[in-house]
N, C-alpha and C positions, 0 to 999 in steps of 0.2 A: 454417452454420446446421444443426441437426440434422434428420434423418428420423425419423418416428413409428417409435419400435421400444420393447421393453422398457426399453432404456438411457434412450431418451429420456422415456419415462413416467416412469420413476425420477427423473431431473433435472428434469422438470417438476413433479412432486409434491412434492420435496424444494423447490425454490424458491418453489413458490406456500405451502407449509408455512412458511417462514421468514417471508415477507412478511406472513401473516395469524395467525399462531399468536400465542394471547394469554398461554402460560405459557412456561416453558423449552424453547427449540427441541430437544429431544431427538430421537431417531428414533421412539420411541413416541407422542411428542405430534404430530408430524408426520404420522404416519399417522392418528391422529384426525381431522386435518384434510380428509383426503382418502380417497377409495375406489378400489379396485381394486389396490392395492399393499399388502404386508405389512412388517411390520418388518424380518423377515429380508430381504425384498426391497432396503429401503434400505440395510441392513446391507453386503448383497453390493455394492450401487453404489459405496458408500464404499471396499471393499476390492479394487474391480477392478483388475487389474493393466494391462489392454489399453487402459484409458481415458485418453488423454491432457489431463488437467485445464486444462495451461497454454495448451494449442492451443484448448480449448473456450471459455476465458477471453478468449483474444486475439481469435478470429472474432466473439463477441457484442459485444466493444468496437468492433472495427473496424467492424461493422454499424451501430454509432451517431456514432461520430466520423471514420469514413472513413480516410484515409491518415494522419491525424495529424500534419497539416505545418504547423500554424499554433500550436504550444503548447509548452510546456516539460515537464521531468522534475522530480519530487519524489523523494527517497529518506529513508527513516525506518522505523523498526520499532516494534512495539507488542508488547505482553505479554500471553500470555492466563493467567491466573489457573488453576491445577491443584493448590493447595493441598490439596483433598479428594480427590484422584483419584492418588495415588502410583504405581499400576499403569502408568500411561501410559507408552510408550514415548518416550525422548528427553526427558522433563521434566527440567529442571536448575534449580539457583538462578539467579535471573536478576533485576537489579534492575528493579524498577518505578519508573518516576517518578511515577505516580499514589499509590502507596503510600510513596514515600520511604525505601524498603527492598527487601532481596530479598525474593523469593517463589520457591516451588515453581511453575514454569509454563513454557510455550513462547515463545520471542522469534521474533518473524516479521518479517523482512526484506522491504519491499514497496516496488515502483517504481510511481509514479503517474505519468500524464499529465493535464494540466490546461491551459486556454486562460483561466483565471481564472473563467469562467462554469459549465464542465462539468468536472468532476474524475473519473475513473474509475482503477483498479486495473490495471495490465498484466501485472503478474507478481509472484511472491512467492516466498521460500525460508525454511524452517523452519531456525533454527539450532539445531544440534545440538554439545552440549561434546565429545562422543568422535568427531568425524569429522575433528578438526584444522583445520577453516576457521574464520575470524573473519566477523564480520557484514559488515566491508568486503570480505573476500573474496566473499561471497554477493552484496554489492552490484554489485562488479566482474562478476560472474557474470549477473546480471540486466540491466546495461547492454550487455556482450557480446551476449546474446540480442537486444535490442531493436535493436542497430545493424544486425542482418541483415534487420529489416523493409524492405519495399521504400519508397522514396520518403519515408525517415523522417528528420528533421534537426531537431532541438529548437532552439527559441531558446536556451536553456539549462538546466544541470542544477543544482537548489538542494539542500542537505543541510544539517544541523547540525554542528556541532563534533566529533561523536562520529564522524562519516564524513570529516572532513576530513584523510585520510590519504595520504601521498605516492603510494602505489598508485592509489588512485582519481582522485587530481588527474590524475596521468600518463596512465591509460586514457582519461580524458574528453578531455583535449589531444590524445592520438593519434588520437581519431576527428575532431577539429577543432573540437570544442564548447567553448561555454563555461562554466565553472562559477562557484557562488556559494555561499559558505558563512560561518559563523561560525568563528573561531579561537580556541583557548584560550590565554590569557594568556603561556604560557611558549613559545609559539612564536617563532621567531627571525625577524627582518627585517634582511637586511645582516648578518648575525651577532649582533643585539642581541634580547635578549626583547623584546617587544612592550610588557610592562608596564612596561620600563626605558626605553623609547625616547624620551619625552617627557612632561613632568610635567604639562602640562593635557591634560585629558579628552576632547579633541575635535580630532582631526586627521586627515590624510590624507596618505599617501605612498606613492610606488611603489618598488620595490624588489625584492630577491630572498630567497624563502624558501629552506627547506632543499630541497637535491635541485634548487637552480636553475630553482626556478619563479618566473618573473616575473610580479609581481602588482602589484595595486591595494589596500592595507590602510587601512580607515577606523576610527578609534576613535571610539566614540560612547557617552559615560559609560564605564563600566565594560565595555563589551563591544566586541569587535574582529570586523570584518567582513572580507571577501576576496574578490577575483575574477582570473581571469586576462585579463580584459578591462580593460585600463588606459586605455581611452579612456573609460570612465564617470566620472561625478562622484559627490560623496558622496551627494547626494540619490537619485540613480536606484539605486546599490549598495543604499540601505536599503530603498528601496521593493521593489527585487526580491527581495532576502532574504525581505521579508515575505510573498511570495508563496507560501512554502512552507506556510502555515496551511492551507489546503483539505485537507490530508492529516489533519490533526488533526481537523478537522470530520468526515471519513470515518472515521476510526476510533471516534469517538464513537458515531456512526451505528451502526457495525460491533457494537460491544460492547453498547450499551444498546438497540438497536432490532431488531437480526438475530441475535442469539445467538451470536456468534462464539465465546465460552467454553462453549457448551452440550455440545458432542460428547462424550460418555462412552466411545467406543470406545479401545481400548487400543493400537492399531497407530498408527505414525507415518504410515502411507499415508492410514489413514481419518482421521486429524487433517487432513492436508494437504487431502485431498478436501473436507472439511467447510469448511475456512476458505475454499478456493476456491468454493465454491458460495456462501457468505456473500458473497464478493466479487461473485459473478453477481448475487446478490439485490441488492447496492447499486447496480450498474449498471443493474439494472431501475428501482430507484426514482429514481436520477438522470435516467434517460431520461423517466420519468412527471413527475419535478419541473419538467423543461425545458419538456414538450409541454402541461402543465395548470397549471404557475405555482403549484404547491402546494409545501409545507415537505416534507421527508422523514418528518417528526413525524406532520404531517397525515393523508399518505398512510398511514402504518402504522395509525393509528387508523380509518381508513376502510376498510382491507383486513380490519382486525379485525371489522368488523360485517358486511362484504360480501366475503367470501371469492372469490366470483366475479369479482370486480372484479380481484382479484391475479391471478386464472387468466387472465383475458383479458391483463392487461400481460405476464405469462410467455408466453402462448402468441405475443402480438405481437412479442416480443423475440427469442424462440429459433427460432420456427417460422418467421416472416414476414419478418424482418429491420426494419430501421428504418424 
C-alpha cells in the first residue's frame, strides 16, 4: 500500500478522476475533478522514472485477492487507437479486431488472474515494433514474472490461437502448469494438418503437436482446441477455453468507461503509466462490484454524480487495503 506523499496524492487524484470524470480522461480533465494538484503535477507523475508501476499494481491486486492460489491466468492483448496522435512514441500500424483493419495505435499484452467471479490484471507490456520482441515474447516475460510470486500456482493458463506458439507452450510446461488454447487449422497433429485429419467436424484425438508437445485436441465445428492435460474430456476442454471471456469484459470496461485511450502524453513511459493506472482503476471497480453487488457501469454512473464516493473507494483500496 502507499503512504501519503506527493506521489500518493497524484495516484489518488488520477484514480479518482478516472472513476468519476464525465468527459475524456485527459490530465486536464482529471485535474478539474480534484483540488490540490496541477496539470503539471499529473504530467510529472506519469513521467516519473523512480516509480515502479508494475509493483504498485501488483500490491493493490494482492490486497484484494491474497495469494492468488485458486484461480487461473488469461493472456490476451488489446489495441489502443492513436490514429490522431501520430507524435506519440512507439505507435505503429497494428491490427484491430474491433475495426477489422490495421490502425495506428499501441498494442498492449495483458496477463490477468481470474477465478470466474473476480478478474484483475496482474501485469502488462506494450508491444513495440522497434525493440525486436513479439507479443508472444512479451507474454513469456509476464509469465516468468508471475512465476516468481510466492505461493502462486494457477489451475491453468488460457489464451487464443494468436498466442498458441511453441515458446509459450514450452514455458508453461516447464513451470508444471496446464495450458489451454485454440489452434489454427494448419497446425499439425501427428504430422497431419488439423483440417485434414478427419472429414467430420466433431472429434477428439490425443497426439503430438510440432516440437513434441503431447496434447489433447478437440474439433468443434470449424474450430480446434487443445490442452497439454490429456486427462480432460471434450466438454471440459471447451468449457475451460470459454473461461477466457472475462478478459474481454475487462477490456471493454477499460476502453469505454475508464479512458484507456485518452492519454495525450508523447512518451511511451507516460503512456504505460496511464495504462497501468487505468488497470488500477479497474481493480477498484472490481472490488466495489463484488462488495456492493453492482455492475461496473452502475458504479461509474454513481461516481460521476458523487465523486466523493469514488474518493472513498480509492482511499479504501490503496491506503487501507482490502
